C-alpha positions as a LaTeX table, in Angstrom:
\begin{tabular}{lrrr}
\hline
Residue & $x$ (\AA) & $y$ (\AA) & $z$ (\AA) \\
\hline
Met1 & 0.06 & $-0.01$ & 0.06 \\
Pro2 & 2.72 & 2.61 & 0.79 \\
Glu3 & 4.32 & 1.83 & $-2.50$ \\
Asp4 & 1.09 & 2.27 & $-4.33$ \\
Lys5 & 0.53 & 5.49 & $-2.60$ \\
Gly6 & 4.02 & 6.69 & $-3.48$ \\
Lys7 & 3.43 & 5.86 & $-7.09$ \\
Met8 & 0.21 & 7.66 & $-7.29$ \\
Glu9 & 1.83 & 10.62 & $-5.72$ \\
Arg10 & 4.62 & 10.71 & $-8.28$ \\
Asp11 & 2.08 & 10.27 & $-11.08$ \\
Lys12 & 0.10 & 13.25 & $-9.54$ \\
Leu13 & 3.16 & 15.48 & $-9.88$ \\
Gln14 & 4.58 & 14.16 & $-13.14$ \\
Phe15 & 3.28 & 17.36 & $-14.73$ \\
Val16 & 5.94 & 19.39 & $-12.99$ \\
Asp17 & 8.61 & 17.39 & $-14.54$ \\
Thr18 & 7.01 & 18.01 & $-17.95$ \\
Leu19 & 6.86 & 21.70 & $-17.23$ \\
Arg20 & 10.55 & 21.85 & $-16.64$ \\
Ala21 & 11.15 & 19.72 & $-19.83$ \\
Leu22 & 8.93 & 22.08 & $-21.82$ \\
Ala23 & 10.80 & 24.97 & $-20.32$ \\
Ile24 & 14.37 & 23.76 & $-21.31$ \\
Ile25 & 13.05 & 22.79 & $-24.84$ \\
Gly26 & 11.87 & 26.42 & $-25.26$ \\
Val27 & 15.20 & 27.79 & $-23.95$ \\
Leu28 & 17.22 & 25.56 & $-26.40$ \\
Leu29 & 14.96 & 26.69 & $-29.28$ \\
Val30 & 15.45 & 30.40 & $-28.75$ \\
His31 & 19.16 & 30.11 & $-28.23$ \\
Val32 & 19.77 & 27.83 & $-31.28$ \\
Ser33 & 17.63 & 30.14 & $-33.46$ \\
Gln34 & 20.00 & 33.05 & $-32.62$ \\
Tyr35 & 22.66 & 31.31 & $-34.58$ \\
Val36 & 20.53 & 30.75 & $-37.73$ \\
Asp37 & 20.41 & 33.62 & $-40.37$ \\
Gly38 & 17.66 & 34.02 & $-42.71$ \\
Leu39 & 14.72 & 32.70 & $-40.59$ \\
Asn40 & 11.27 & 34.04 & $-41.42$ \\
Gly41 & 10.36 & 37.07 & $-39.27$ \\
Trp42 & 7.22 & 35.60 & $-37.90$ \\
Leu43 & 9.03 & 32.23 & $-37.17$ \\
Gln44 & 11.83 & 34.14 & $-35.35$ \\
Lys45 & 9.27 & 35.99 & $-33.26$ \\
Gly46 & 7.53 & 32.79 & $-32.55$ \\
Leu47 & 10.77 & 31.18 & $-31.48$ \\
Ser48 & 11.55 & 34.08 & $-29.22$ \\
Ile49 & 8.66 & 33.04 & $-27.06$ \\
Gly50 & 10.82 & 29.98 & $-26.13$ \\
Ala51 & 12.71 & 32.45 & $-23.73$ \\
Lys52 & 9.75 & 32.49 & $-21.65$ \\
Gly53 & 10.62 & 28.80 & $-20.79$ \\
Val54 & 12.42 & 30.45 & $-17.73$ \\
Ala55 & 8.98 & 31.64 & $-16.56$ \\
Leu56 & 7.89 & 27.95 & $-16.44$ \\
Phe57 & 11.05 & 27.14 & $-14.47$ \\
Tyr58 & 10.12 & 29.91 & $-11.95$ \\
Met59 & 6.39 & 28.62 & $-11.81$ \\
Ala60 & 7.56 & 25.12 & $-11.21$ \\
Ser61 & 9.98 & 26.20 & $-8.50$ \\
Ala62 & 7.38 & 28.08 & $-6.60$ \\
Phe63 & 4.98 & 25.28 & $-6.86$ \\
Thr64 & 7.43 & 22.65 & $-5.67$ \\
Leu65 & 9.02 & 24.82 & $-2.83$ \\
Phe66 & 5.58 & 25.46 & $-1.26$ \\
Leu67 & 4.75 & 21.72 & $-1.74$ \\
Ser68 & 8.08 & 20.78 & $-0.09$ \\
Leu69 & 7.50 & 23.23 & 2.87 \\
Ser70 & 3.92 & 22.05 & 3.42 \\
Arg71 & 5.17 & 18.46 & 3.63 \\
Arg72 & 7.82 & 19.36 & 6.12 \\
Ser73 & 5.85 & 21.79 & 8.19 \\
Ser74 & 5.08 & 19.27 & 10.88 \\
Asp75 & 8.78 & 18.45 & 11.39 \\
Lys76 & 10.00 & 20.46 & 14.26 \\
Arg77 & 13.56 & 19.73 & 13.40 \\
Glu78 & 13.23 & 21.34 & 10.02 \\
Gly79 & 14.46 & 24.75 & 10.75 \\
Met80 & 16.01 & 27.40 & 8.45 \\
Val81 & 19.54 & 25.93 & 8.53 \\
Ala82 & 18.01 & 22.68 & 7.12 \\
Tyr83 & 16.02 & 24.66 & 4.38 \\
Leu84 & 18.96 & 26.81 & 3.29 \\
Leu85 & 21.35 & 23.54 & 3.04 \\
Arg86 & 18.80 & 21.71 & 1.03 \\
Arg87 & 18.44 & 24.69 & $-1.51$ \\
Phe88 & 22.28 & 25.27 & $-1.49$ \\
Phe89 & 23.23 & 21.79 & $-2.38$ \\
Arg90 & 20.56 & 21.50 & $-4.97$ \\
Ile91 & 21.96 & 24.57 & $-6.86$ \\
Ala92 & 25.56 & 25.20 & $-6.04$ \\
Pro93 & 27.75 & 22.11 & $-6.77$ \\
Leu94 & 26.84 & 22.05 & $-10.51$ \\
Tyr95 & 26.67 & 25.94 & $-10.88$ \\
Tyr96 & 30.15 & 26.38 & $-9.31$ \\
Met97 & 31.69 & 23.70 & $-11.60$ \\
Met98 & 30.09 & 25.39 & $-14.75$ \\
Leu99 & 31.28 & 28.78 & $-13.56$ \\
Gly100 & 34.76 & 27.51 & $-13.66$ \\
Ile101 & 34.39 & 25.77 & $-17.01$ \\
Tyr102 & 32.90 & 28.84 & $-18.75$ \\
Leu103 & 35.66 & 31.02 & $-17.28$ \\
Val104 & 38.36 & 28.68 & $-18.83$ \\
Val105 & 36.54 & 28.42 & $-22.19$ \\
Asn106 & 35.29 & 31.98 & $-22.74$ \\
Gly107 & 38.02 & 33.75 & $-20.69$ \\
Thr108 & 37.62 & 36.94 & $-18.69$ \\
Gly109 & 37.64 & 39.36 & $-21.53$ \\
Pro110 & 35.02 & 42.08 & $-22.63$ \\
Arg111 & 31.51 & 40.94 & $-23.74$ \\
Phe112 & 28.05 & 42.59 & $-24.14$ \\
Trp113 & 26.89 & 41.89 & $-20.53$ \\
Leu114 & 29.99 & 43.61 & $-19.09$ \\
Gly115 & 29.20 & 46.88 & $-20.79$ \\
Asp116 & 32.22 & 49.33 & $-20.71$ \\
Gln117 & 33.88 & 47.11 & $-18.09$ \\
Glu118 & 37.31 & 45.58 & $-19.40$ \\
Gly119 & 36.63 & 42.09 & $-18.23$ \\
Val120 & 35.37 & 39.74 & $-15.39$ \\
Thr121 & 36.87 & 40.77 & $-12.18$ \\
Val122 & 37.52 & 38.84 & $-8.92$ \\
Thr123 & 34.77 & 40.69 & $-7.37$ \\
Asn124 & 32.46 & 39.79 & $-10.11$ \\
Ile125 & 33.27 & 36.09 & $-9.73$ \\
Ala126 & 32.82 & 36.46 & $-5.92$ \\
Ala127 & 29.36 & 37.95 & $-6.41$ \\
His128 & 28.49 & 34.92 & $-8.67$ \\
Ala129 & 29.72 & 32.51 & $-6.02$ \\
Leu130 & 27.55 & 34.20 & $-3.43$ \\
Phe131 & 24.51 & 34.37 & $-5.88$ \\
Leu132 & 24.56 & 38.24 & $-5.73$ \\
Asn133 & 25.46 & 38.87 & $-9.39$ \\
Gly134 & 21.78 & 39.87 & $-9.86$ \\
Leu135 & 22.34 & 43.00 & $-7.92$ \\
Asn136 & 24.66 & 44.46 & $-10.54$ \\
Pro137 & 23.67 & 45.13 & $-14.16$ \\
Tyr138 & 27.29 & 44.40 & $-15.28$ \\
Trp139 & 27.57 & 41.06 & $-13.43$ \\
Ile140 & 24.10 & 39.61 & $-13.74$ \\
Asn141 & 24.64 & 37.61 & $-16.87$ \\
Ser142 & 28.42 & 38.05 & $-17.55$ \\
Ile143 & 30.01 & 34.62 & $-17.29$ \\
Ile144 & 27.84 & 31.71 & $-18.20$ \\
Gly145 & 25.21 & 33.79 & $-20.20$ \\
Val146 & 22.20 & 32.16 & $-18.50$ \\
Glu147 & 23.09 & 32.59 & $-14.93$ \\
Trp148 & 20.82 & 35.59 & $-14.37$ \\
Ser149 & 17.88 & 33.26 & $-13.70$ \\
Ile150 & 20.00 & 31.31 & $-11.08$ \\
Ala151 & 20.58 & 34.66 & $-9.18$ \\
Val152 & 16.87 & 35.55 & $-9.30$ \\
Glu153 & 15.88 & 32.16 & $-8.08$ \\
Cys154 & 18.26 & 32.27 & $-5.29$ \\
Met155 & 16.84 & 35.63 & $-4.21$ \\
Phe156 & 13.46 & 34.07 & $-4.19$ \\
Tyr157 & 14.54 & 31.20 & $-2.01$ \\
Leu158 & 15.27 & 33.78 & 0.74 \\
Phe159 & 11.68 & 35.07 & 0.76 \\
Ile160 & 10.12 & 31.64 & 0.57 \\
Pro161 & 10.11 & 30.78 & 4.29 \\
Leu162 & 8.36 & 34.20 & 5.00 \\
Leu163 & 5.96 & 33.85 & 2.16 \\
Phe164 & 4.93 & 30.39 & 3.21 \\
Lys165 & 4.02 & 31.62 & 6.62 \\
Leu166 & 2.01 & 34.71 & 5.32 \\
Ile167 & 0.49 & 33.08 & 2.38 \\
Arg168 & $-2.05$ & 30.49 & 3.40 \\
Ser169 & $-4.94$ & 30.71 & 0.84 \\
Val170 & $-5.84$ & 31.57 & $-2.67$ \\
Arg171 & $-6.96$ & 34.94 & $-1.46$ \\
His172 & $-3.66$ & 35.59 & 0.10 \\
Val173 & $-1.69$ & 34.75 & $-2.94$ \\
Thr174 & $-3.87$ & 36.85 & $-5.12$ \\
Trp175 & $-3.17$ & 39.81 & $-3.00$ \\
Phe176 & 0.49 & 39.05 & $-3.16$ \\
Ile177 & 0.34 & 38.88 & $-7.01$ \\
Val178 & $-1.45$ & 42.32 & $-7.04$ \\
Met179 & 1.16 & 43.97 & $-4.84$ \\
Val180 & 4.14 & 42.66 & $-6.68$ \\
Leu181 & 2.66 & 43.34 & $-10.06$ \\
Val182 & 2.12 & 46.99 & $-9.17$ \\
Ala183 & 5.40 & 47.22 & $-7.44$ \\
Ser184 & 7.38 & 45.70 & $-10.46$ \\
Phe185 & 5.51 & 48.12 & $-12.87$ \\
Trp186 & 6.28 & 51.21 & $-10.64$ \\
Leu187 & 10.05 & 50.20 & $-10.24$ \\
Asn188 & 10.56 & 49.54 & $-13.87$ \\
Thr189 & 8.85 & 52.85 & $-14.85$ \\
Val190 & 11.03 & 54.92 & $-12.38$ \\
Phe191 & 14.30 & 53.17 & $-13.24$ \\
Ala192 & 13.69 & 53.32 & $-16.80$ \\
Gln193 & 13.63 & 57.08 & $-16.60$ \\
Tyr194 & 16.45 & 57.36 & $-14.09$ \\
Pro195 & 19.06 & 54.72 & $-15.35$ \\
Leu196 & 22.05 & 54.07 & $-12.81$ \\
Ile197 & 24.52 & 53.30 & $-15.58$ \\
Ser198 & 25.30 & 55.08 & $-18.92$ \\
Asp199 & 24.77 & 51.92 & $-21.18$ \\
Gln200 & 21.14 & 52.33 & $-22.08$ \\
Ser201 & 20.84 & 49.06 & $-23.96$ \\
Leu202 & 22.42 & 47.21 & $-21.05$ \\
Trp203 & 20.19 & 48.87 & $-18.53$ \\
Gly204 & 17.10 & 48.01 & $-20.53$ \\
His205 & 18.13 & 44.31 & $-20.41$ \\
Tyr206 & 18.90 & 44.46 & $-16.71$ \\
Leu207 & 15.50 & 45.74 & $-15.92$ \\
Tyr208 & 13.85 & 42.98 & $-17.80$ \\
Leu209 & 15.95 & 40.29 & $-16.06$ \\
Trp210 & 16.17 & 41.63 & $-12.40$ \\
Phe211 & 14.25 & 40.21 & $-9.50$ \\
Pro212 & 11.30 & 42.64 & $-9.19$ \\
Asn213 & 10.46 & 42.09 & $-12.88$ \\
Gln214 & 10.28 & 38.30 & $-12.47$ \\
Leu215 & 8.63 & 38.06 & $-9.05$ \\
Pro216 & 4.92 & 38.20 & $-10.36$ \\
Val217 & 5.57 & 34.84 & $-12.16$ \\
Phe218 & 6.69 & 33.30 & $-8.90$ \\
Gly219 & 3.47 & 34.35 & $-7.51$ \\
Leu220 & 1.62 & 32.62 & $-10.23$ \\
Gly221 & 3.39 & 29.51 & $-9.20$ \\
Ile222 & 2.11 & 29.91 & $-5.63$ \\
Leu223 & $-1.17$ & 30.31 & $-7.02$ \\
Leu224 & $-0.98$ & 27.08 & $-9.01$ \\
Phe225 & 0.08 & 25.32 & $-5.90$ \\
Phe226 & $-3.05$ & 26.38 & $-3.90$ \\
Ile227 & $-5.48$ & 25.60 & $-6.77$ \\
Trp228 & $-3.78$ & 22.24 & $-7.13$ \\
Lys229 & $-3.84$ & 21.57 & $-3.39$ \\
Asp230 & $-7.53$ & 22.23 & $-2.97$ \\
Glu231 & $-9.77$ & 19.45 & $-4.11$ \\
Arg232 & $-12.09$ & 21.71 & $-5.60$ \\
His233 & $-9.36$ & 23.33 & $-7.85$ \\
Trp234 & $-10.61$ & 26.42 & $-9.63$ \\
Lys235 & $-13.74$ & 26.62 & $-7.40$ \\
Ser236 & $-11.31$ & 27.59 & $-4.59$ \\
Val237 & $-10.99$ & 30.98 & $-6.40$ \\
Asp238 & $-13.54$ & 33.13 & $-4.68$ \\
Pro239 & $-15.17$ & 35.83 & $-6.48$ \\
Leu240 & $-13.12$ & 38.56 & $-4.82$ \\
Ser241 & $-9.92$ & 36.72 & $-5.85$ \\
Gly242 & $-11.08$ & 36.05 & $-9.30$ \\
Gly243 & $-11.94$ & 39.74 & $-9.74$ \\
Leu244 & $-8.62$ & 40.84 & $-8.53$ \\
Leu245 & $-6.88$ & 38.39 & $-10.85$ \\
Leu246 & $-8.76$ & 39.72 & $-13.75$ \\
Val247 & $-7.81$ & 43.26 & $-12.72$ \\
Thr248 & $-4.14$ & 42.03 & $-12.79$ \\
Val249 & $-4.59$ & 40.87 & $-16.28$ \\
Leu250 & $-6.04$ & 44.19 & $-17.46$ \\
Phe251 & $-3.51$ & 46.06 & $-15.68$ \\
Ala252 & $-0.76$ & 44.08 & $-17.36$ \\
Phe253 & $-2.45$ & 44.38 & $-20.77$ \\
Phe254 & $-2.77$ & 48.24 & $-20.67$ \\
Gly255 & 0.50 & 48.78 & $-18.67$ \\
Gly256 & 2.43 & 47.03 & $-21.32$ \\
Met257 & 3.49 & 43.92 & $-19.28$ \\
Pro258 & 3.32 & 41.10 & $-21.77$ \\
Asp259 & 5.44 & 38.70 & $-19.66$ \\
Tyr260 & 2.74 & 38.66 & $-16.93$ \\
Leu261 & 0.20 & 38.03 & $-19.50$ \\
Ile262 & 2.30 & 35.08 & $-20.96$ \\
Gly263 & 2.64 & 33.84 & $-17.32$ \\
Val264 & $-1.12$ & 33.79 & $-16.89$ \\
Gly265 & $-1.27$ & 31.71 & $-20.11$ \\
Leu266 & 1.43 & 29.40 & $-18.74$ \\
Leu267 & $-0.42$ & 28.98 & $-15.49$ \\
Leu268 & $-3.60$ & 27.92 & $-17.27$ \\
Gly269 & $-1.56$ & 25.60 & $-19.56$ \\
Ala270 & 0.18 & 24.16 & $-16.52$ \\
Tyr271 & $-3.19$ & 23.40 & $-14.83$ \\
Ala272 & $-4.50$ & 21.95 & $-18.19$ \\
Leu273 & $-1.63$ & 19.53 & $-18.30$ \\
Tyr274 & $-2.40$ & 18.42 & $-14.76$ \\
His275 & $-6.10$ & 18.18 & $-15.45$ \\
Trp276 & $-6.20$ & 16.46 & $-18.71$ \\
Gln277 & $-3.12$ & 14.30 & $-18.19$ \\
Pro278 & $-2.16$ & 13.91 & $-21.96$ \\
Lys279 & $-0.05$ & 10.90 & $-22.39$ \\
Trp280 & 1.99 & 12.22 & $-25.08$ \\
Leu281 & 3.38 & 14.88 & $-22.67$ \\
Leu282 & 3.15 & 13.04 & $-19.35$ \\
Asn283 & 5.40 & 9.96 & $-19.92$ \\
Arg284 & 8.94 & 8.78 & $-18.79$ \\
Val285 & 10.76 & 10.72 & $-21.61$ \\
Trp286 & 9.39 & 14.06 & $-20.71$ \\
Ser287 & 9.99 & 13.23 & $-17.03$ \\
Trp288 & 13.53 & 12.27 & $-17.70$ \\
Ile289 & 14.22 & 15.48 & $-19.65$ \\
Gly290 & 12.56 & 17.42 & $-16.78$ \\
Arg291 & 14.79 & 15.83 & $-14.22$ \\
Leu292 & 17.96 & 16.63 & $-16.39$ \\
Ser293 & 16.57 & 20.22 & $-17.05$ \\
Tyr294 & 18.77 & 22.09 & $-14.55$ \\
Ser295 & 21.99 & 20.35 & $-15.97$ \\
Met296 & 20.71 & 21.08 & $-19.49$ \\
Tyr297 & 20.12 & 24.74 & $-18.64$ \\
Leu298 & 23.62 & 25.24 & $-17.45$ \\
Thr299 & 25.47 & 23.09 & $-20.03$ \\
His300 & 23.64 & 23.97 & $-23.30$ \\
Met301 & 25.46 & 27.22 & $-24.04$ \\
Leu302 & 28.68 & 25.28 & $-23.91$ \\
Val303 & 27.44 & 22.56 & $-26.29$ \\
Leu304 & 25.86 & 25.19 & $-28.48$ \\
Gly305 & 29.24 & 27.09 & $-28.75$ \\
Leu306 & 30.75 & 23.88 & $-30.24$ \\
Ile307 & 27.78 & 22.83 & $-32.55$ \\
Val308 & 27.61 & 26.18 & $-34.27$ \\
Gln309 & 31.06 & 25.93 & $-35.56$ \\
Ile310 & 29.62 & 23.48 & $-38.00$ \\
Lys311 & 28.39 & 25.54 & $-41.06$ \\
Leu312 & 25.41 & 23.82 & $-42.53$ \\
Pro313 & 24.82 & 24.57 & $-46.27$ \\
Phe314 & 20.98 & 24.24 & $-46.06$ \\
Ala315 & 18.01 & 26.40 & $-45.97$ \\
Pro316 & 17.31 & 28.34 & $-42.66$ \\
Leu317 & 14.53 & 26.07 & $-41.40$ \\
Val318 & 16.51 & 22.80 & $-42.20$ \\
Ser319 & 19.60 & 24.26 & $-40.54$ \\
Leu320 & 17.56 & 25.36 & $-37.45$ \\
Ser321 & 16.06 & 21.80 & $-37.14$ \\
Leu322 & 19.57 & 20.11 & $-37.51$ \\
Leu323 & 21.21 & 22.48 & $-35.09$ \\
Phe324 & 18.42 & 21.99 & $-32.59$ \\
Ile325 & 18.50 & 18.29 & $-32.81$ \\
Met326 & 22.31 & 18.07 & $-32.43$ \\
Thr327 & 22.31 & 20.57 & $-29.60$ \\
Leu328 & 19.48 & 18.63 & $-27.80$ \\
Leu329 & 21.17 & 15.33 & $-28.17$ \\
Phe330 & 24.61 & 16.32 & $-27.06$ \\
Thr331 & 23.26 & 18.47 & $-24.16$ \\
Val332 & 21.05 & 15.52 & $-22.87$ \\
Gly333 & 24.25 & 13.25 & $-23.06$ \\
Leu334 & 26.43 & 15.77 & $-21.17$ \\
Ser335 & 23.61 & 16.57 & $-18.65$ \\
Trp336 & 23.09 & 12.82 & $-17.76$ \\
Phe337 & 26.61 & 12.79 & $-16.82$ \\
Thr338 & 26.60 & 16.06 & $-14.71$ \\
Tyr339 & 23.25 & 15.01 & $-13.22$ \\
Thr340 & 24.47 & 11.61 & $-12.11$ \\
Trp341 & 27.96 & 12.66 & $-10.96$ \\
Ile342 & 27.45 & 16.16 & $-9.74$ \\
Glu343 & 23.87 & 17.06 & $-9.26$ \\
Gln344 & 22.88 & 13.95 & $-7.35$ \\
Pro345 & 25.86 & 13.56 & $-5.31$ \\
Gly346 & 25.61 & 17.11 & $-4.20$ \\
Ile347 & 21.83 & 16.67 & $-3.17$ \\
Arg348 & 22.96 & 13.58 & $-1.22$ \\
Leu349 & 25.56 & 15.39 & 0.66 \\
Gly350 & 23.08 & 18.01 & 1.55 \\
Lys351 & 20.76 & 15.49 & 2.91 \\
Lys352 & 23.55 & 13.91 & 4.94 \\
Leu353 & 24.44 & 17.25 & 6.62 \\
Ile354 & 20.81 & 17.88 & 7.25 \\
Ser355 & 20.44 & 14.55 & 8.84 \\
Arg356 & 23.26 & 15.14 & 11.11 \\
Ile357 & 21.93 & 18.34 & 12.14 \\
Lys358 & 18.50 & 16.92 & 13.01 \\
Ser359 & 20.29 & 14.05 & 15.06 \\
Val360 & 22.23 & 16.67 & 17.08 \\
Arg361 & 18.90 & 18.51 & 17.74 \\
Glu362 & 17.19 & 15.34 & 18.78 \\
Gln363 & 20.03 & 14.59 & 21.21 \\
Glu364 & 19.75 & 18.21 & 22.61 \\
Asp365 & 15.96 & 17.79 & 22.94 \\
Ser366 & 16.16 & 14.57 & 24.67 \\
Val367 & 18.78 & 15.94 & 27.12 \\
Lys368 & 16.56 & 18.98 & 27.86 \\
Glu369 & 13.50 & 16.68 & 28.42 \\
Ser370 & 15.45 & 14.44 & 30.83 \\
Val371 & 16.73 & 17.53 & 32.75 \\
Ala372 & 13.18 & 18.82 & 33.08 \\
\hline
\end{tabular}
């Protein structure tokens, strides 16, 4: 019976792995397309939506973090230290390794993301190691080329324990989405008018990538969790919450915030995936890609840099297809290695440390009880 229950739970959450798989496929498509000349304008615009795959990552992350905390909320030994260790060892081992590899491969010289800075400095690298690169427009994406989202994700990690205590219902998360959406709009409007650096292009990119602009999508992921958690699902959205969510859509539409509108579309798509359970998307292949997605995200730029050295004498669409297939296959192969030998050992190490901390706390509690 316990095994059957565990299998049912995994099947119930299989859609989250598929979300991650779709996210990394979208990211791969948009990055591959940037190396193919002559693509149809409409096709190029369509492929650019693949960049919103990061929003799917954020949504899945917010969902699973709330799910994880809800499952562990009854464990009195599960303190902030255990939470931070679990997050650190999930992200850091592979991230640190890839930072070193990209620095060796690409060097420390000038690049777009460094603006007018001469190269990657020791301070820049230290900021990356501390996940603080997202606080500086020159550093946010200057080593790997995709690490901006890691910085944003880690900043969100710091707020999750507080948000988990404050947000207890659909109505709570709805108000949270309203507040962060308005705050994001206001901050972007003000800082667009008063840039803090001279490079206008780089500053515009930074305002898109930075944490306040991405926070509303995390809110949508939390909303997905509460809708999923309640057996009534969408019926759990009361009239006030539904009205406020509609207002946020109208606000984003008239306020020129297309990413939030796309996020709402992704929320509906994610729920539809869970509700209808299409076998062609919910299967072992998509789940496997979903589990490899973090490794694929950090390694695909390295693979792509080698693949694009091959000059294909074909029509743009054929070249795009071939480049994508080659990049996907080689990235999956490399990611299986990094997942098996770096990600998983790192996660296990984190669990061992947490287990030791809990054991020490148990001993301390037993001593206190005996003394009392």
